[in-house]
Backbone as numpy.savetxt, mean C-alpha at the origin, in Angstrom:
# Nx Ny Nz CAx CAy CAz Cx Cy Cz
4.74 -29.48 8.42 3.90 -28.29 8.42 4.78 -27.05 8.42
4.38 -26.06 7.63 5.13 -24.82 7.54 4.87 -23.95 8.76
5.92 -23.25 9.15 5.79 -22.32 10.27 4.93 -21.14 9.85
4.05 -20.71 10.74 3.21 -19.55 10.45 3.88 -18.29 10.99
3.80 -17.24 10.18 4.42 -15.97 10.54 3.34 -14.91 10.74
3.54 -14.08 11.74 2.66 -12.95 11.98 2.92 -11.91 10.89
1.88 -11.44 10.26 2.02 -10.40 9.25 1.02 -9.29 9.53
1.25 -8.15 8.91 0.32 -7.03 8.94 0.10 -6.58 7.50
-1.10 -6.11 7.24 -1.37 -5.57 5.91 -2.23 -4.32 6.04
-2.16 -3.51 5.00 -3.00 -2.32 4.91 -3.42 -2.17 3.45
-4.63 -1.68 3.25 -5.14 -1.44 1.91 -4.72 -0.04 1.49
-4.20 0.07 0.30 -3.78 1.34 -0.27 -4.99 1.93 -0.99
-5.25 3.21 -0.72 -6.46 3.86 -1.26 -6.12 5.17 -1.94
-6.90 5.50 -2.94 -6.81 6.83 -3.53 -8.08 7.57 -3.12
-7.88 8.83 -2.73 -8.98 9.71 -2.33 -8.96 10.88 -3.32
-9.72 10.76 -4.41 -9.64 11.77 -5.47 -9.96 13.19 -5.01
-10.93 13.35 -4.12 -11.25 14.65 -3.54 -11.24 14.46 -2.03
-10.17 14.87 -1.40 -9.98 14.63 0.03 -11.15 15.17 0.85
-11.69 16.31 0.45 -12.79 16.91 1.21 -14.07 16.08 1.14
-14.23 15.23 0.12 -15.40 14.36 0.03 -15.22 13.06 0.80
-14.00 12.72 1.11 -13.65 11.52 1.89 -14.09 10.21 1.23
-14.28 10.22 -0.08 -14.60 8.98 -0.80 -13.28 8.38 -1.28
-13.20 7.06 -1.19 -11.94 6.44 -1.62 -12.20 5.20 -2.47
-11.14 4.82 -3.19 -11.16 3.62 -4.02 -9.94 2.80 -3.63
-10.16 1.53 -3.31 -9.04 0.64 -3.00 -8.25 0.40 -4.27
-6.92 0.64 -4.19 -6.09 0.48 -5.39 -4.87 -0.39 -5.15
-4.61 -0.78 -3.92 -3.40 -1.57 -3.69 -3.35 -2.17 -2.31
-2.22 -2.84 -2.06 -2.04 -3.55 -0.81 -0.58 -3.49 -0.38
-0.39 -3.34 0.93 0.94 -3.45 1.54 0.87 -4.63 2.51
1.83 -5.55 2.43 1.87 -6.66 3.36 3.28 -6.72 3.94
3.36 -6.80 5.26 4.62 -6.70 5.99 4.75 -7.85 6.99
5.93 -8.45 7.05 6.24 -9.45 8.06 7.64 -9.15 8.60
7.71 -8.75 9.84 8.99 -8.37 10.44 9.95 -9.54 10.48
9.47 -10.69 10.93 10.33 -11.87 11.10 10.98 -12.29 9.77
10.23 -12.19 8.69 10.75 -12.60 7.38 11.37 -11.44 6.60
11.38 -10.23 7.20 11.88 -9.02 6.53 11.22 -8.89 5.15
9.91 -8.96 5.19 9.09 -8.99 3.98 8.22 -7.74 3.94
8.29 -7.02 2.86 7.39 -5.89 2.63 7.09 -5.85 1.14
5.86 -6.13 0.81 5.44 -6.16 -0.60 4.33 -5.15 -0.80
4.46 -4.39 -1.87 3.48 -3.37 -2.20 3.14 -3.50 -3.69
1.86 -3.59 -3.97 1.41 -3.59 -5.36 0.15 -2.75 -5.45
-0.09 -2.21 -6.65 -1.27 -1.40 -6.85 -1.79 -1.56 -8.27
-3.04 -1.17 -8.46 -3.67 -1.11 -9.77 -4.52 0.15 -9.78
-4.30 1.00 -10.75 -5.04 2.26 -10.84 -6.31 2.05 -11.68
-7.45 2.32 -11.08 -8.74 2.22 -11.75 -9.12 3.63 -12.23
-8.56 4.02 -13.36 -8.73 5.39 -13.88 -10.18 5.80 -14.03
-11.01 4.91 -14.58 -12.43 5.27 -14.79 -13.14 5.55 -13.48
-12.89 4.73 -12.46 -13.52 4.95 -11.15 -13.05 6.27 -10.56
-11.76 6.52 -10.66 -11.19 7.76 -10.09 -11.80 8.97 -10.79
-11.83 8.92 -12.12 -12.36 10.04 -12.89 -13.87 10.23 -12.67
-14.58 9.19 -12.25 -16.01 9.34 -11.97 -16.24 10.18 -10.71
-15.25 10.22 -9.84 -15.35 11.03 -8.62 -14.77 12.43 -8.85
-13.69 12.47 -9.65 -13.02 13.76 -9.88 -12.44 13.77 -11.30
-13.16 14.41 -12.21 -12.76 14.41 -13.62 -11.36 14.97 -13.86
-10.95 15.93 -13.05 -9.66 16.60 -13.26 -8.50 15.96 -12.49
-8.74 14.81 -11.89 -7.70 14.14 -11.10 -6.51 13.78 -12.00
-5.31 14.04 -11.50 -4.07 13.82 -12.26 -3.58 12.38 -12.06
-3.91 11.51 -13.00 -3.53 10.10 -12.93 -2.01 9.93 -13.05
-1.36 10.75 -13.87 0.11 10.67 -14.01 0.80 10.96 -12.68
0.34 11.97 -11.97 0.92 12.31 -10.67 0.68 11.18 -9.67
-0.52 10.61 -9.71 -0.83 9.47 -8.84 0.14 8.33 -9.10
0.36 8.01 -10.36 1.27 6.93 -10.72 2.68 7.21 -10.19
3.14 8.42 -10.36 4.47 8.81 -9.88 4.56 8.66 -8.35
3.53 9.10 -7.65 3.52 9.01 -6.19 3.46 7.56 -5.71
2.67 6.74 -6.40 2.58 5.33 -6.03 3.91 4.60 -6.27
4.58 4.97 -7.34 5.90 4.37 -7.59 6.88 4.74 -6.47
6.73 5.93 -5.92 7.56 6.32 -4.76 7.26 5.43 -3.57
5.99 5.12 -3.34 5.61 4.19 -2.26 6.32 2.85 -2.45
6.27 2.33 -3.67 6.88 1.03 -3.96 8.38 1.09 -3.74
9.02 2.15 -4.21 10.48 2.29 -4.05 10.87 2.39 -2.58
10.11 3.14 -1.81 10.38 3.24 -0.37 10.22 1.87 0.26
9.17 1.15 -0.10 8.95 -0.19 0.42 10.11 -1.12 0.13
10.70 -1.00 -1.05 11.83 -1.84 -1.45 13.16 -1.37 -0.85
13.14 -0.19 -0.25 14.38 0.35 0.32 15.30 0.96 -0.71
14.76 1.43 -1.83 15.53 2.06 -2.89 16.16 3.35 -2.36
17.46 3.35 -2.25 18.20 4.49 -1.66 17.98 5.79 -2.43
17.60 5.71 -3.70 17.37 6.90 -4.51 16.00 7.54 -4.26
15.20 6.93 -3.41 13.85 7.46 -3.16 13.77 8.28 -1.88
14.91 8.68 -1.33 14.91 9.56 -0.18 15.31 8.88 1.11
15.40 9.66 2.18 15.91 9.15 3.46 15.01 8.09 4.11
13.73 8.11 3.85 12.82 7.14 4.47 13.17 5.73 4.00
13.66 5.61 2.77 14.01 4.30 2.21 15.17 3.65 2.99
15.91 4.44 3.74 17.03 3.88 4.51 16.58 3.37 5.88
15.34 3.61 6.24 14.81 3.13 7.52 14.75 1.60 7.52
14.66 1.01 8.70 14.44 -0.42 8.83 13.08 -0.74 8.19
12.93 -1.97 7.77 11.71 -2.37 7.06 10.44 -2.09 7.87
10.49 -2.33 9.17 9.30 -2.08 10.01 8.99 -0.58 10.08
10.04 0.25 10.12 9.82 1.69 10.15 9.26 2.19 8.83
9.71 1.61 7.73 9.15 2.00 6.42 7.67 1.65 6.35
7.29 0.45 6.81 5.88 0.07 6.81 5.07 1.04 7.67
5.56 1.37 8.86 4.84 2.29 9.74 4.71 3.67 9.10
5.77 4.14 8.45 5.71 5.46 7.80 4.70 5.43 6.66
4.72 4.38 5.84 3.81 4.29 4.72 2.35 4.19 5.16
2.11 3.57 6.31 0.73 3.39 6.78 0.28 4.44 7.80
1.11 5.43 8.04 0.72 6.51 8.97 -0.47 7.28 8.39
-1.31 7.80 9.27 -2.49 8.56 8.86 -2.04 9.81 8.11
-2.62 9.99 6.94 -2.30 11.15 6.11 -3.59 11.78 5.60
-3.54 13.07 5.36 -4.66 13.76 4.74 -4.22 14.16 3.34
-4.12 13.16 2.48 -3.70 13.39 1.10 -4.50 12.49 0.19
-4.21 12.53 -1.09 -4.98 11.71 -2.02 -4.57 10.24 -1.99
-3.42 9.92 -1.37 -3.04 8.52 -1.18 -3.06 8.25 0.32
-3.88 7.28 0.70 -4.02 6.92 2.11 -4.01 5.41 2.24
-3.91 4.92 3.46 -4.01 3.49 3.71 -5.05 3.24 4.80
-5.53 2.02 4.82 -6.41 1.61 5.91 -5.54 1.46 7.16
-6.20 1.25 8.29 -5.45 0.88 9.49 -4.83 -0.49 9.22
-3.65 -0.75 9.75 -3.07 -2.09 9.57 -3.91 -3.17 10.27
-3.99 -4.31 9.64 -4.67 -5.49 10.17 -3.62 -6.60 10.24
-3.84 -7.60 11.08 -2.83 -8.65 11.22 -3.42 -10.03 11.00
-2.53 -10.99 10.82 -2.92 -12.37 10.63 -1.69 -13.25 10.69
-1.89 -14.54 10.45 -0.79 -15.50 10.42 -0.78 -16.18 9.06
0.41 -16.43 8.54 0.54 -17.05 7.23 1.78 -17.93 7.17
1.67 -19.05 6.48 2.84 -19.89 6.22 3.39 -19.61 4.82
2.66 -18.86 4.01 3.11 -18.47 2.67 2.68 -17.02 2.42
3.61 -16.11 2.62 3.29 -14.68 2.54 2.87 -14.25 1.14
3.53 -14.78 0.11 3.14 -14.41 -1.25 1.73 -14.89 -1.56
1.39 -16.09 -1.14 0.04 -16.61 -1.36 -0.99 -15.77 -0.61
-0.67 -15.40 0.61 -1.56 -14.55 1.41 -1.73 -13.19 0.74
-0.63 -12.64 0.24 -0.70 -11.35 -0.46 -1.66 -11.46 -1.65
-1.47 -12.47 -2.47 -2.31 -12.65 -3.66 -3.79 -12.77 -3.30
-4.08 -13.54 -2.26 -5.46 -13.73 -1.81 -6.08 -12.40 -1.35
-5.35 -11.68 -0.50 -5.86 -10.39 0.00 -6.01 -9.37 -1.12
-5.03 -9.34 -2.02 -5.06 -8.40 -3.14 -6.30 -8.66 -4.01
-6.55 -9.92 -4.27 -7.70 -10.29 -5.07 -9.02 -9.93 -4.38
-9.10 -10.16 -3.08 -10.33 -9.88 -2.33 -10.57 -8.40 -2.07
-9.51 -7.65 -1.81 -9.67 -6.27 -1.35 -9.43 -5.19 -2.40
-8.76 -5.57 -3.48 -8.40 -4.56 -4.49 -9.08 -4.82 -5.83
-8.94 -6.02 -6.34 -9.44 -6.31 -7.70 -10.93 -6.57 -7.73
């Protein structure tokens, strides 16, 4: 039997008009401290976003989301936060923000296969 690892995840959301507080789930962050695992993926639903805010800048969103991914991977070219320990990067990425990119509160669980768990959650919560 495979060992189960404690993980945390948060849903990545876009809030096209922050003042309306409406959001669309667009991605997932999954973190496991013991395995030094942090995976971030997203999918931009342009039509849904534009239905809330016609003038929303999808190119800027893409650029900002790529920064999230680079920070998650620890890409040194993405700024000082990328040099933080993996747990600190996850906490920074999931901190409460009042911007067009937000995350849910982190949730936890146990998994013996983090990639499989990621795929399952991504399919259920994003796609």
